[in-house]
C-alpha positions in Angstrom: -10.3 21.7 -41.3 -10.3 18.1 -42.0 -8.4 17.6 -38.7 -11.1 19.4 -36.8 -13.9 17.5 -38.2 -11.8 14.1 -37.3 -11.6 15.1 -34.0 -15.1 16.1 -33.4 -16.2 12.7 -34.7 -13.8 10.6 -32.5 -14.7 12.9 -29.5 -18.3 12.4 -29.9 -18.2 8.5 -30.7 -15.5 8.1 -27.9 -18.3 7.5 -24.9 -20.4 5.2 -27.1 -17.1 3.2 -27.8 -16.4 3.1 -24.1 -19.7 2.0 -23.3 -20.0 -0.9 -26.1 -16.4 -2.1 -25.3 -17.4 -3.7 -21.8 -20.7 -5.0 -23.3 -19.0 -6.9 -26.0 -16.3 -8.2 -23.7 -18.5 -9.7 -21.3 -20.5 -11.4 -24.0 -17.4 -12.8 -25.6 -16.6 -14.2 -22.3 -20.0 -15.7 -21.8 -20.3 -17.3 -25.2 -17.0 -18.6 -25.0 -17.4 -20.3 -21.7 -20.6 -21.8 -22.7 -19.2 -23.1 -25.9 -16.5 -25.2 -24.3 -18.5 -26.5 -21.5 -21.0 -28.1 -23.9 -18.8 -30.8 -25.4 -18.5 -34.2 -23.9 -14.9 -35.3 -23.9 -14.1 -38.9 -22.7 -11.0 -38.7 -20.5 -11.4 -41.9 -19.2 -8.9 -43.8 -21.9 -6.9 -46.9 -20.9 -3.6 -45.0 -21.1 -4.8 -42.6 -18.4 -6.0 -45.5 -16.2 -2.6 -47.2 -16.3 -0.8 -43.9 -15.5 -3.5 -43.3 -12.6 -2.7 -47.2 -11.2 1.0 -46.7 -11.1 
């Protein structure tokens, strides 16, 4: 009896999960790409200038 109820719950919730998963993946990629591009990193250090000249 409990297996049948579990199976019905999974079958009913599966379409919602399949719809929600791509949406969450899109937002996680979008938010992750914005947070990394907002930081200012100074890559023009004297050591890098020396490497670039030689």
